[in-house]
TORKOL-4160 file (C-alpha; in steps of 0.2 Angstrom, whole numbers, padded with zeros to 4 digits, m for minus):
428
<pt num="1" X="m0138" Y="m0097" Z="m0089"/>
<pt num="2" X="m0133" Y="m0084" Z="m0078"/>
<pt num="3" X="m0114" Y="m0077" Z="m0080"/>
<pt num="4" X="m0102" Y="m0078" Z="m0065"/>
<pt num="5" X="m0087" Y="m0069" Z="m0063"/>
<pt num="6" X="m0072" Y="m0078" Z="m0062"/>
<pt num="7" X="m0067" Y="m0088" Z="m0045"/>
<pt num="8" X="m0055" Y="m0078" Z="m0034"/>
<pt num="9" X="m0059" Y="m0063" Z="m0043"/>
<pt num="10" X="m0072" Y="m0046" Z="m0036"/>
<pt num="11" X="m0082" Y="m0031" Z="m0041"/>
<pt num="12" X="m0080" Y="m0016" Z="m0034"/>
<pt num="13" X="m0097" Y="m0008" Z="m0032"/>
<pt num="14" X="m0098" Y="0012" Z="m0030"/>
<pt num="15" X="m0095" Y="0010" Z="m0010"/>
<pt num="16" X="m0081" Y="0000" Z="m0013"/>
<pt num="17" X="m0074" Y="0012" Z="m0025"/>
<pt num="18" X="m0076" Y="0026" Z="m0013"/>
<pt num="19" X="m0067" Y="0016" Z="0000"/>
<pt num="20" X="m0054" Y="0012" Z="m0014"/>
<pt num="21" X="m0050" Y="0031" Z="m0018"/>
<pt num="22" X="m0051" Y="0037" Z="0000"/>
<pt num="23" X="m0037" Y="0024" Z="0003"/>
<pt num="24" X="m0028" Y="0027" Z="m0012"/>
<pt num="25" X="m0029" Y="0047" Z="m0010"/>
<pt num="26" X="m0023" Y="0045" Z="0006"/>
<pt num="27" X="m0008" Y="0033" Z="0002"/>
<pt num="28" X="m0003" Y="0046" Z="m0013"/>
<pt num="29" X="m0006" Y="0063" Z="m0004"/>
<pt num="30" X="0005" Y="0053" Z="0009"/>
<pt num="31" X="0018" Y="0048" Z="m0002"/>
<pt num="32" X="0020" Y="0066" Z="m0012"/>
<pt num="33" X="0023" Y="0075" Z="0003"/>
<pt num="34" X="0037" Y="0064" Z="0008"/>
<pt num="35" X="0045" Y="0067" Z="m0009"/>
<pt num="36" X="0042" Y="0051" Z="m0017"/>
<pt num="37" X="0037" Y="0051" Z="m0037"/>
<pt num="38" X="0022" Y="0041" Z="m0043"/>
<pt num="39" X="0026" Y="0026" Z="m0058"/>
<pt num="40" X="0018" Y="0011" Z="m0064"/>
<pt num="41" X="0022" Y="m0006" Z="m0072"/>
<pt num="42" X="0016" Y="m0019" Z="m0085"/>
<pt num="43" X="0002" Y="m0029" Z="m0081"/>
<pt num="44" X="0012" Y="m0044" Z="m0089"/>
<pt num="45" X="0031" Y="m0046" Z="m0084"/>
<pt num="46" X="0043" Y="m0060" Z="m0092"/>
<pt num="47" X="0045" Y="m0077" Z="m0081"/>
<pt num="48" X="0062" Y="m0076" Z="m0079"/>
<pt num="49" X="0061" Y="m0059" Z="m0071"/>
<pt num="50" X="0056" Y="m0068" Z="m0055"/>
<pt num="51" X="0066" Y="m0087" Z="m0057"/>
<pt num="52" X="0084" Y="m0081" Z="m0063"/>
<pt num="53" X="0089" Y="m0075" Z="m0048"/>
<pt num="54" X="0080" Y="m0084" Z="m0035"/>
<pt num="55" X="0069" Y="m0068" Z="m0030"/>
<pt num="56" X="0053" Y="m0078" Z="m0027"/>
<pt num="57" X="0052" Y="m0093" Z="m0015"/>
<pt num="58" X="0047" Y="m0109" Z="m0023"/>
<pt num="59" X="0031" Y="m0109" Z="m0013"/>
<pt num="60" X="0025" Y="m0093" Z="m0020"/>
<pt num="61" X="0032" Y="m0096" Z="m0040"/>
<pt num="62" X="0019" Y="m0112" Z="m0038"/>
<pt num="63" X="0006" Y="m0098" Z="m0037"/>
<pt num="64" X="0010" Y="m0088" Z="m0052"/>
<pt num="65" X="m0003" Y="m0087" Z="m0067"/>
<pt num="66" X="0010" Y="m0091" Z="m0082"/>
<pt num="67" X="0008" Y="m0094" Z="m0098"/>
<pt num="68" X="0015" Y="m0092" Z="m0116"/>
<pt num="69" X="0016" Y="m0076" Z="m0124"/>
<pt num="70" X="0018" Y="m0082" Z="m0144"/>
<pt num="71" X="0028" Y="m0074" Z="m0156"/>
<pt num="72" X="0028" Y="m0086" Z="m0173"/>
<pt num="73" X="0033" Y="m0103" Z="m0167"/>
<pt num="74" X="0041" Y="m0098" Z="m0151"/>
<pt num="75" X="0038" Y="m0087" Z="m0136"/>
<pt num="76" X="0041" Y="m0082" Z="m0120"/>
<pt num="77" X="0034" Y="m0088" Z="m0104"/>
<pt num="78" X="0027" Y="m0073" Z="m0096"/>
<pt num="79" X="0017" Y="m0070" Z="m0080"/>
<pt num="80" X="0003" Y="m0059" Z="m0071"/>
<pt num="81" X="0015" Y="m0050" Z="m0059"/>
<pt num="82" X="0014" Y="m0057" Z="m0043"/>
<pt num="83" X="0025" Y="m0044" Z="m0033"/>
<pt num="84" X="0026" Y="m0026" Z="m0036"/>
<pt num="85" X="0043" Y="m0024" Z="m0028"/>
<pt num="86" X="0054" Y="m0035" Z="m0044"/>
<pt num="87" X="0045" Y="m0025" Z="m0058"/>
<pt num="88" X="0049" Y="m0008" Z="m0049"/>
<pt num="89" X="0067" Y="m0014" Z="m0049"/>
<pt num="90" X="0068" Y="m0018" Z="m0066"/>
<pt num="91" X="0061" Y="0000" Z="m0072"/>
<pt num="92" X="0074" Y="0007" Z="m0061"/>
<pt num="93" X="0086" Y="m0001" Z="m0071"/>
<pt num="94" X="0081" Y="0000" Z="m0088"/>
<pt num="95" X="0075" Y="0020" Z="m0085"/>
<pt num="96" X="0082" Y="0026" Z="m0068"/>
<pt num="97" X="0098" Y="0017" Z="m0066"/>
<pt num="98" X="0108" Y="0034" Z="m0068"/>
<pt num="99" X="0099" Y="0043" Z="m0056"/>
<pt num="100" X="0106" Y="0036" Z="m0040"/>
<pt num="101" X="0093" Y="0038" Z="m0026"/>
<pt num="102" X="0075" Y="0037" Z="m0032"/>
<pt num="103" X="0059" Y="0038" Z="m0021"/>
<pt num="104" X="0045" Y="0028" Z="m0030"/>
<pt num="105" X="0028" Y="0023" Z="m0025"/>
<pt num="106" X="0014" Y="0015" Z="m0036"/>
<pt num="107" X="m0003" Y="0009" Z="m0034"/>
<pt num="108" X="m0006" Y="m0008" Z="m0042"/>
<pt num="109" X="m0014" Y="m0025" Z="m0044"/>
<pt num="110" X="m0005" Y="m0041" Z="m0042"/>
<pt num="111" X="m0011" Y="m0059" Z="m0045"/>
<pt num="112" X="m0008" Y="m0074" Z="m0034"/>
<pt num="113" X="m0017" Y="m0092" Z="m0037"/>
<pt num="114" X="m0026" Y="m0098" Z="m0022"/>
<pt num="115" X="m0034" Y="m0114" Z="m0024"/>
<pt num="116" X="m0052" Y="m0114" Z="m0015"/>
<pt num="117" X="m0054" Y="m0098" Z="m0027"/>
<pt num="118" X="m0064" Y="m0091" Z="m0009"/>
<pt num="119" X="m0050" Y="m0078" Z="m0008"/>
<pt num="120" X="m0042" Y="m0066" Z="m0019"/>
<pt num="121" X="m0033" Y="m0070" Z="m0031"/>
<pt num="122" X="m0031" Y="m0052" Z="m0037"/>
<pt num="123" X="m0025" Y="m0041" Z="m0024"/>
<pt num="124" X="m0022" Y="m0022" Z="m0026"/>
<pt num="125" X="m0009" Y="m0013" Z="m0015"/>
<pt num="126" X="0001" Y="0005" Z="m0013"/>
<pt num="127" X="0018" Y="m0001" Z="m0013"/>
<pt num="128" X="0033" Y="0013" Z="m0009"/>
<pt num="129" X="0052" Y="0007" Z="m0014"/>
<pt num="130" X="0067" Y="0019" Z="m0010"/>
<pt num="131" X="0082" Y="0014" Z="m0019"/>
<pt num="132" X="0099" Y="0022" Z="m0016"/>
<pt num="133" X="0099" Y="0024" Z="0003"/>
<pt num="134" X="0106" Y="0012" Z="0016"/>
<pt num="135" X="0102" Y="0017" Z="0032"/>
<pt num="136" X="0092" Y="0014" Z="0046"/>
<pt num="137" X="0083" Y="0032" Z="0047"/>
<pt num="138" X="0080" Y="0027" Z="0027"/>
<pt num="139" X="0070" Y="0012" Z="0034"/>
<pt num="140" X="0063" Y="0021" Z="0048"/>
<pt num="141" X="0056" Y="0033" Z="0036"/>
<pt num="142" X="0047" Y="0018" Z="0027"/>
<pt num="143" X="0039" Y="0013" Z="0044"/>
<pt num="144" X="0034" Y="0030" Z="0048"/>
<pt num="145" X="0025" Y="0032" Z="0030"/>
<pt num="146" X="0017" Y="0017" Z="0032"/>
<pt num="147" X="0012" Y="0020" Z="0050"/>
<pt num="148" X="0007" Y="0038" Z="0044"/>
<pt num="149" X="m0006" Y="0031" Z="0031"/>
<pt num="150" X="m0014" Y="0017" Z="0043"/>
<pt num="151" X="m0018" Y="0033" Z="0056"/>
<pt num="152" X="m0025" Y="0044" Z="0045"/>
<pt num="153" X="m0037" Y="0032" Z="0039"/>
<pt num="154" X="m0043" Y="0031" Z="0056"/>
<pt num="155" X="m0045" Y="0011" Z="0059"/>
<pt num="156" X="m0042" Y="0001" Z="0074"/>
<pt num="157" X="m0027" Y="m0004" Z="0085"/>
<pt num="158" X="m0009" Y="m0003" Z="0074"/>
<pt num="159" X="0003" Y="m0015" Z="0078"/>
<pt num="160" X="0021" Y="m0017" Z="0070"/>
<pt num="161" X="0031" Y="m0033" Z="0070"/>
<pt num="162" X="0050" Y="m0032" Z="0068"/>
<pt num="163" X="0062" Y="m0045" Z="0059"/>
<pt num="164" X="0079" Y="m0045" Z="0050"/>
<pt num="165" X="0086" Y="m0056" Z="0036"/>
<pt num="166" X="0102" Y="m0051" Z="0039"/>
<pt num="167" X="0103" Y="m0059" Z="0057"/>
<pt num="168" X="0094" Y="m0076" Z="0051"/>
<pt num="169" X="0107" Y="m0077" Z="0035"/>
<pt num="170" X="0121" Y="m0074" Z="0047"/>
<pt num="171" X="0115" Y="m0087" Z="0059"/>
<pt num="172" X="0113" Y="m0099" Z="0047"/>
<pt num="173" X="0131" Y="m0096" Z="0039"/>
<pt num="174" X="0138" Y="m0096" Z="0057"/>
<pt num="175" X="0131" Y="m0116" Z="0058"/>
<pt num="176" X="0142" Y="m0122" Z="0040"/>
<pt num="177" X="0127" Y="m0125" Z="0032"/>
<pt num="178" X="0130" Y="m0128" Z="0012"/>
<pt num="179" X="0122" Y="m0115" Z="0002"/>
<pt num="180" X="0108" Y="m0126" Z="m0003"/>
<pt num="181" X="0103" Y="m0131" Z="0015"/>
<pt num="182" X="0101" Y="m0112" Z="0019"/>
<pt num="183" X="0092" Y="m0108" Z="0004"/>
<pt num="184" X="0080" Y="m0124" Z="0008"/>
<pt num="185" X="0080" Y="m0117" Z="0028"/>
<pt num="186" X="0078" Y="m0098" Z="0024"/>
<pt num="187" X="0064" Y="m0101" Z="0013"/>
<pt num="188" X="0057" Y="m0111" Z="0025"/>
<pt num="189" X="0058" Y="m0099" Z="0041"/>
<pt num="190" X="0052" Y="m0086" Z="0031"/>
<pt num="191" X="0036" Y="m0096" Z="0028"/>
<pt num="192" X="0034" Y="m0094" Z="0047"/>
<pt num="193" X="0042" Y="m0112" Z="0049"/>
<pt num="194" X="0056" Y="m0110" Z="0063"/>
<pt num="195" X="0057" Y="m0128" Z="0067"/>
<pt num="196" X="0064" Y="m0131" Z="0049"/>
<pt num="197" X="0082" Y="m0126" Z="0057"/>
<pt num="198" X="0081" Y="m0143" Z="0068"/>
<pt num="199" X="0073" Y="m0154" Z="0055"/>
<pt num="200" X="0091" Y="m0149" Z="0044"/>
<pt num="201" X="0102" Y="m0148" Z="0059"/>
<pt num="202" X="0098" Y="m0153" Z="0077"/>
<pt num="203" X="0102" Y="m0136" Z="0088"/>
<pt num="204" X="0112" Y="m0148" Z="0102"/>
<pt num="205" X="0130" Y="m0139" Z="0101"/>
<pt num="206" X="0131" Y="m0123" Z="0110"/>
<pt num="207" X="0131" Y="m0113" Z="0092"/>
<pt num="208" X="0117" Y="m0123" Z="0089"/>
<pt num="209" X="0106" Y="m0120" Z="0102"/>
<pt num="210" X="0111" Y="m0101" Z="0102"/>
<pt num="211" X="0104" Y="m0099" Z="0084"/>
<pt num="212" X="0087" Y="m0108" Z="0088"/>
<pt num="213" X="0086" Y="m0096" Z="0105"/>
<pt num="214" X="0090" Y="m0081" Z="0092"/>
<pt num="215" X="0076" Y="m0087" Z="0080"/>
<pt num="216" X="0064" Y="m0088" Z="0092"/>
<pt num="217" X="0065" Y="m0070" Z="0098"/>
<pt num="218" X="0052" Y="m0060" Z="0106"/>
<pt num="219" X="0053" Y="m0044" Z="0113"/>
<pt num="220" X="0044" Y="m0027" Z="0116"/>
<pt num="221" X="0061" Y="m0015" Z="0116"/>
<pt num="222" X="0079" Y="m0012" Z="0108"/>
<pt num="223" X="0084" Y="m0018" Z="0124"/>
<pt num="224" X="0080" Y="m0036" Z="0119"/>
<pt num="225" X="0091" Y="m0034" Z="0106"/>
<pt num="226" X="0107" Y="m0027" Z="0116"/>
<pt num="227" X="0108" Y="m0039" Z="0129"/>
<pt num="228" X="0108" Y="m0053" Z="0113"/>
<pt num="229" X="0122" Y="m0042" Z="0106"/>
<pt num="230" X="0132" Y="m0043" Z="0121"/>
<pt num="231" X="0128" Y="m0062" Z="0125"/>
<pt num="232" X="0134" Y="m0068" Z="0108"/>
<pt num="233" X="0148" Y="m0057" Z="0104"/>
<pt num="234" X="0162" Y="m0068" Z="0104"/>
<pt num="235" X="0152" Y="m0085" Z="0099"/>
<pt num="236" X="0143" Y="m0078" Z="0084"/>
<pt num="237" X="0156" Y="m0064" Z="0076"/>
<pt num="238" X="0146" Y="m0064" Z="0059"/>
<pt num="239" X="0130" Y="m0058" Z="0068"/>
<pt num="240" X="0138" Y="m0040" Z="0074"/>
<pt num="241" X="0134" Y="m0030" Z="0059"/>
<pt num="242" X="0115" Y="m0037" Z="0056"/>
<pt num="243" X="0112" Y="m0035" Z="0073"/>
<pt num="244" X="0118" Y="m0017" Z="0078"/>
<pt num="245" X="0107" Y="m0011" Z="0062"/>
<pt num="246" X="0093" Y="m0019" Z="0069"/>
<pt num="247" X="0097" Y="m0011" Z="0087"/>
<pt num="248" X="0099" Y="0006" Z="0078"/>
<pt num="249" X="0083" Y="0005" Z="0070"/>
<pt num="250" X="0075" Y="0001" Z="0086"/>
<pt num="251" X="0082" Y="0014" Z="0095"/>
<pt num="252" X="0077" Y="0027" Z="0082"/>
<pt num="253" X="0057" Y="0020" Z="0083"/>
<pt num="254" X="0058" Y="0022" Z="0102"/>
<pt num="255" X="0063" Y="0038" Z="0102"/>
<pt num="256" X="0050" Y="0042" Z="0090"/>
<pt num="257" X="0037" Y="0035" Z="0099"/>
<pt num="258" X="0032" Y="0019" Z="0090"/>
<pt num="259" X="0029" Y="0005" Z="0096"/>
<pt num="260" X="0035" Y="m0013" Z="0090"/>
<pt num="261" X="0035" Y="m0030" Z="0093"/>
<pt num="262" X="0052" Y="m0041" Z="0089"/>
<pt num="263" X="0047" Y="m0058" Z="0079"/>
<pt num="264" X="0060" Y="m0066" Z="0069"/>
<pt num="265" X="0047" Y="m0076" Z="0059"/>
<pt num="266" X="0039" Y="m0060" Z="0053"/>
<pt num="267" X="0049" Y="m0063" Z="0036"/>
<pt num="268" X="0036" Y="m0074" Z="0026"/>
<pt num="269" X="0036" Y="m0070" Z="0007"/>
<pt num="270" X="0051" Y="m0066" Z="m0003"/>
<pt num="271" X="0068" Y="m0072" Z="0002"/>
<pt num="272" X="0075" Y="m0056" Z="m0008"/>
<pt num="273" X="0075" Y="m0047" Z="0009"/>
<pt num="274" X="0093" Y="m0044" Z="0017"/>
<pt num="275" X="0091" Y="m0033" Z="0032"/>
<pt num="276" X="0076" Y="m0027" Z="0041"/>
<pt num="277" X="0058" Y="m0035" Z="0038"/>
<pt num="278" X="0043" Y="m0026" Z="0046"/>
<pt num="279" X="0023" Y="m0031" Z="0044"/>
<pt num="280" X="0010" Y="m0020" Z="0050"/>
<pt num="281" X="m0008" Y="m0025" Z="0057"/>
<pt num="282" X="m0023" Y="m0018" Z="0063"/>
<pt num="283" X="m0033" Y="m0026" Z="0076"/>
<pt num="284" X="m0023" Y="m0042" Z="0074"/>
<pt num="285" X="m0027" Y="m0042" Z="0054"/>
<pt num="286" X="m0009" Y="m0040" Z="0044"/>
<pt num="287" X="m0012" Y="m0025" Z="0033"/>
<pt num="288" X="0007" Y="m0021" Z="0024"/>
<pt num="289" X="0024" Y="m0026" Z="0026"/>
<pt num="290" X="0041" Y="m0023" Z="0018"/>
<pt num="291" X="0060" Y="m0021" Z="0021"/>
<pt num="292" X="0077" Y="m0020" Z="0016"/>
<pt num="293" X="0080" Y="m0027" Z="m0001"/>
<pt num="294" X="0100" Y="m0022" Z="m0005"/>
<pt num="295" X="0103" Y="m0038" Z="m0017"/>
<pt num="296" X="0089" Y="m0034" Z="m0027"/>
<pt num="297" X="0095" Y="m0024" Z="m0041"/>
<pt num="298" X="0112" Y="m0030" Z="m0044"/>
<pt num="299" X="0104" Y="m0048" Z="m0045"/>
<pt num="300" X="0092" Y="m0041" Z="m0059"/>
<pt num="301" X="0110" Y="m0036" Z="m0067"/>
<pt num="302" X="0109" Y="m0017" Z="m0063"/>
<pt num="303" X="0122" Y="m0008" Z="m0051"/>
<pt num="304" X="0124" Y="m0012" Z="m0033"/>
<pt num="305" X="0114" Y="0000" Z="m0026"/>
<pt num="306" X="0103" Y="m0003" Z="m0008"/>
<pt num="307" X="0086" Y="m0002" Z="m0008"/>
<pt num="308" X="0071" Y="m0005" Z="0004"/>
<pt num="309" X="0053" Y="m0003" Z="0000"/>
<pt num="310" X="0034" Y="m0009" Z="0009"/>
<pt num="311" X="0017" Y="m0012" Z="0002"/>
<pt num="312" X="m0001" Y="m0009" Z="0010"/>
<pt num="313" X="m0013" Y="m0021" Z="0005"/>
<pt num="314" X="m0029" Y="m0010" Z="m0001"/>
<pt num="315" X="m0041" Y="m0024" Z="m0002"/>
<pt num="316" X="m0040" Y="m0028" Z="0018"/>
<pt num="317" X="m0040" Y="m0008" Z="0023"/>
<pt num="318" X="m0055" Y="m0007" Z="0013"/>
<pt num="319" X="m0064" Y="m0020" Z="0024"/>
<pt num="320" X="m0059" Y="m0009" Z="0038"/>
<pt num="321" X="m0066" Y="0008" Z="0033"/>
<pt num="322" X="m0081" Y="0011" Z="0042"/>
<pt num="323" X="m0096" Y="0020" Z="0036"/>
<pt num="324" X="m0094" Y="0035" Z="0047"/>
<pt num="325" X="m0074" Y="0037" Z="0040"/>
<pt num="326" X="m0084" Y="0036" Z="0023"/>
<pt num="327" X="m0096" Y="0049" Z="0026"/>
<pt num="328" X="m0085" Y="0061" Z="0034"/>
<pt num="329" X="m0074" Y="0059" Z="0019"/>
<pt num="330" X="m0086" Y="0060" Z="0008"/>
<pt num="331" X="m0094" Y="0080" Z="m0001"/>
<pt num="332" X="m0107" Y="0087" Z="0006"/>
<pt num="333" X="m0109" Y="0103" Z="m0004"/>
<pt num="334" X="m0113" Y="0097" Z="m0021"/>
<pt num="335" X="m0125" Y="0105" Z="m0034"/>
<pt num="336" X="m0140" Y="0096" Z="m0039"/>
<pt num="337" X="m0147" Y="0108" Z="m0056"/>
<pt num="338" X="m0165" Y="0105" Z="m0058"/>
<pt num="339" X="m0170" Y="0110" Z="m0076"/>
<pt num="340" X="m0185" Y="0109" Z="m0087"/>
<pt num="341" X="m0181" Y="0097" Z="m0100"/>
<pt num="342" X="m0196" Y="0103" Z="m0111"/>
<pt num="343" X="m0189" Y="0120" Z="m0112"/>
<pt num="344" X="m0175" Y="0122" Z="m0123"/>
<pt num="345" X="m0168" Y="0137" Z="m0115"/>
<pt num="346" X="m0168" Y="0129" Z="m0095"/>
<pt num="347" X="m0159" Y="0116" Z="m0102"/>
<pt num="348" X="m0144" Y="0128" Z="m0111"/>
<pt num="349" X="m0145" Y="0139" Z="m0096"/>
<pt num="350" X="m0144" Y="0123" Z="m0084"/>
<pt num="351" X="m0128" Y="0114" Z="m0093"/>
<pt num="352" X="m0120" Y="0132" Z="m0093"/>
<pt num="353" X="m0123" Y="0133" Z="m0072"/>
<pt num="354" X="m0115" Y="0116" Z="m0071"/>
<pt num="355" X="m0099" Y="0120" Z="m0081"/>
<pt num="356" X="m0098" Y="0137" Z="m0070"/>
<pt num="357" X="m0098" Y="0128" Z="m0055"/>
<pt num="358" X="m0086" Y="0118" Z="m0063"/>
<pt num="359" X="m0074" Y="0130" Z="m0068"/>
<pt num="360" X="m0075" Y="0137" Z="m0050"/>
<pt num="361" X="m0068" Y="0121" Z="m0045"/>
<pt num="362" X="m0085" Y="0113" Z="m0036"/>
<pt num="363" X="m0096" Y="0100" Z="m0040"/>
<pt num="364" X="m0112" Y="0100" Z="m0049"/>
<pt num="365" X="m0125" Y="0086" Z="m0060"/>
<pt num="366" X="m0141" Y="0090" Z="m0067"/>
<pt num="367" X="m0156" Y="0082" Z="m0061"/>
<pt num="368" X="m0162" Y="0065" Z="m0071"/>
<pt num="369" X="m0173" Y="0059" Z="m0056"/>
<pt num="370" X="m0182" Y="0067" Z="m0042"/>
<pt num="371" X="m0170" Y="0057" Z="m0029"/>
<pt num="372" X="m0157" Y="0069" Z="m0021"/>
<pt num="373" X="m0140" Y="0060" Z="m0019"/>
<pt num="374" X="m0135" Y="0058" Z="0000"/>
<pt num="375" X="m0117" Y="0068" Z="m0003"/>
<pt num="376" X="m0125" Y="0085" Z="m0010"/>
<pt num="377" X="m0129" Y="0100" Z="m0001"/>
<pt num="378" X="m0139" Y="0112" Z="m0012"/>
<pt num="379" X="m0152" Y="0112" Z="m0026"/>
<pt num="380" X="m0154" Y="0125" Z="m0039"/>
<pt num="381" X="m0170" Y="0130" Z="m0048"/>
<pt num="382" X="m0169" Y="0140" Z="m0064"/>
<pt num="383" X="m0182" Y="0153" Z="m0066"/>
<pt num="384" X="m0190" Y="0161" Z="m0081"/>
<pt num="385" X="m0183" Y="0178" Z="m0076"/>
<pt num="386" X="m0164" Y="0173" Z="m0076"/>
<pt num="387" X="m0163" Y="0173" Z="m0056"/>
<pt num="388" X="m0161" Y="0157" Z="m0044"/>
<pt num="389" X="m0169" Y="0146" Z="m0031"/>
<pt num="390" X="m0156" Y="0140" Z="m0022"/>
<pt num="391" X="m0160" Y="0128" Z="m0007"/>
<pt num="392" X="m0148" Y="0121" Z="0006"/>
<pt num="393" X="m0154" Y="0103" Z="0008"/>
<pt num="394" X="m0148" Y="0101" Z="0026"/>
<pt num="395" X="m0160" Y="0112" Z="0031"/>
<pt num="396" X="m0173" Y="0114" Z="0018"/>
<pt num="397" X="m0171" Y="0132" Z="0016"/>
<pt num="398" X="m0171" Y="0144" Z="0002"/>
<pt num="399" X="m0168" Y="0160" Z="m0004"/>
<pt num="400" X="m0167" Y="0169" Z="m0023"/>
<pt num="401" X="m0151" Y="0173" Z="m0031"/>
<pt num="402" X="m0151" Y="0186" Z="m0044"/>
<pt num="403" X="m0136" Y="0182" Z="m0054"/>
<pt num="404" X="m0124" Y="0168" Z="m0057"/>
<pt num="405" X="m0110" Y="0180" Z="m0048"/>
<pt num="406" X="m0120" Y="0181" Z="m0032"/>
<pt num="407" X="m0124" Y="0160" Z="m0034"/>
<pt num="408" X="m0108" Y="0154" Z="m0036"/>
<pt num="409" X="m0102" Y="0167" Z="m0019"/>
<pt num="410" X="m0115" Y="0159" Z="m0008"/>
<pt num="411" X="m0110" Y="0143" Z="m0014"/>
<pt num="412" X="m0091" Y="0147" Z="m0008"/>
<pt num="413" X="m0096" Y="0157" Z="0007"/>
<pt num="414" X="m0104" Y="0140" Z="0012"/>
<pt num="415" X="m0091" Y="0128" Z="0009"/>
<pt num="416" X="m0078" Y="0140" Z="0016"/>
<pt num="417" X="m0086" Y="0144" Z="0034"/>
<pt num="418" X="m0098" Y="0128" Z="0038"/>
<pt num="419" X="m0089" Y="0113" Z="0028"/>
<pt num="420" X="m0074" Y="0105" Z="0037"/>
<pt num="421" X="m0058" Y="0102" Z="0025"/>
<pt num="422" X="m0061" Y="0084" Z="0020"/>
<pt num="423" X="m0080" Y="0091" Z="0013"/>
<pt num="424" X="m0072" Y="0103" Z="0004"/>
<pt num="425" X="m0057" Y="0095" Z="m0005"/>
<pt num="426" X="m0068" Y="0079" Z="m0012"/>
<pt num="427" X="m0080" Y="0080" Z="m0024"/>
<pt num="428" X="m0099" Y="0077" Z="m0027"/>
């Protein structure tokens, strides 16, 4: 009987891993360039991390993988992490609570149960969390980082949708709903059900009609937000602060030339958002998102400190990396060393040559078959007189090289003058 992998989980082939590493490297370098530091959290977390503070919507809690972690006759319920942000908030409280500003990033897998088993249950993402900064500038920095990563990957047309949890919560509060009603409606709105408000409290009153209109808001500029502020300044006073914040963020994005679409149901997923919510898509496929969650660290018994972040969905990005992009990012300067495995001296000299090229910062490997990898540029044949035959695979030209120093200089010269920067920085 054929042994199959678990439903909803996938193997990553050689080509898949090349795509994965290309995305990871691009994401990681971008984060480092912006001054962020890498962290990593455990795969298992206690269930109450996600339930005690209401940080997960009920719909998402039904999709976590949980089980008892036994300790004698009792045990704590644990989960395979269903989210990357909440564990980072816990890490901050545990290890960085006195640090003030923390600029963190990570690459991790999360686990979400999916009933059919046809979609991924294990999902990879690159996440960024900015803890200790509360301003439109901080929110725009995160958006700029996310957009920069996508642009570097040379994908299709990128679109950005914006919403604001602070506006939604202010609107619900203006309607005079109970705390339970607000929580229920907010969860449903975050899941994309704008009509949920009508089911709880029909919008026949003037305020109700205004709320429904605001939640249905869609626009492509900050001017629409400014118009709303002037319309509802007196009618909905609780709306002023979050709306001003949204206007400031939109204005900064416009100055930076970053296009966006205002869409108030772009908050699906987590109820811990308190401010800006954004989602990125490429050619209509959502590939990431994030927002502000100022209440999360205090909810988890940490100090009162603001925070925001985003995640890019690596699995979806992998499907968008073209063969040309993958090929151009690969190394074309790898070296294959041809060794006579029947001659001990040849084996010794061949391995010494491999180590010498590695020490010089280049990729090299021993020829184990007659097939030459497509991402390699050179072959080197060892001669009995301690010279080398260096062959350029791209044009099949060969030359005799007298010693190791000359050989290394030739390879380095060719790398520097004839290869692109992306090729020089990769490995064979």
